[in-house]
C-alpha positions in Angstrom: 19.8 41.3 117.9 18.9 40.2 114.3 19.6 36.2 113.8 19.5 35.0 110.0 19.4 31.5 108.9 20.9 31.4 105.2 21.4 28.6 103.0 25.2 28.4 104.4 24.6 28.9 108.1 23.8 31.6 110.9 24.5 35.6 110.7 23.9 37.4 114.1 23.7 41.1 113.7 23.9 43.5 116.4 21.5 46.7 116.4 24.0 48.7 114.7 24.3 46.5 111.8 27.6 45.2 112.8 27.9 41.4 112.6 28.6 39.6 115.5 28.2 35.9 115.3 31.1 34.7 117.0 29.9 36.6 119.9 26.9 34.8 119.9 28.0 31.2 118.9 25.8 29.9 121.9 23.0 30.7 119.9 24.4 30.5 115.9 25.1 26.8 116.3 21.3 25.7 117.3 19.9 28.0 115.1 21.7 25.7 112.3 18.4 23.4 113.2 16.6 26.5 111.5 15.3 26.2 108.1 17.0 28.6 105.7 15.6 32.3 105.7 14.3 32.3 108.9 15.1 35.9 110.5 14.8 36.1 114.6 15.1 39.3 116.5 15.4 39.7 120.1 16.4 42.9 122.0 17.1 42.3 125.4 19.3 43.4 128.4 22.3 41.3 129.4 23.0 41.1 133.1 26.8 40.1 134.2 26.5 38.0 137.0 28.4 39.4 140.0 
């Protein structure tokens, strides 16, 4: 995932380039504290709780 802090907010993109911000609000909201222009990249595996 790529997280981009813009002047107006935060945009999260999937590896395929789709905008997925609404699925990652738990990351997007705290990222508003980052300075505009910040770009974060993260690759990882999400495991479901069973």
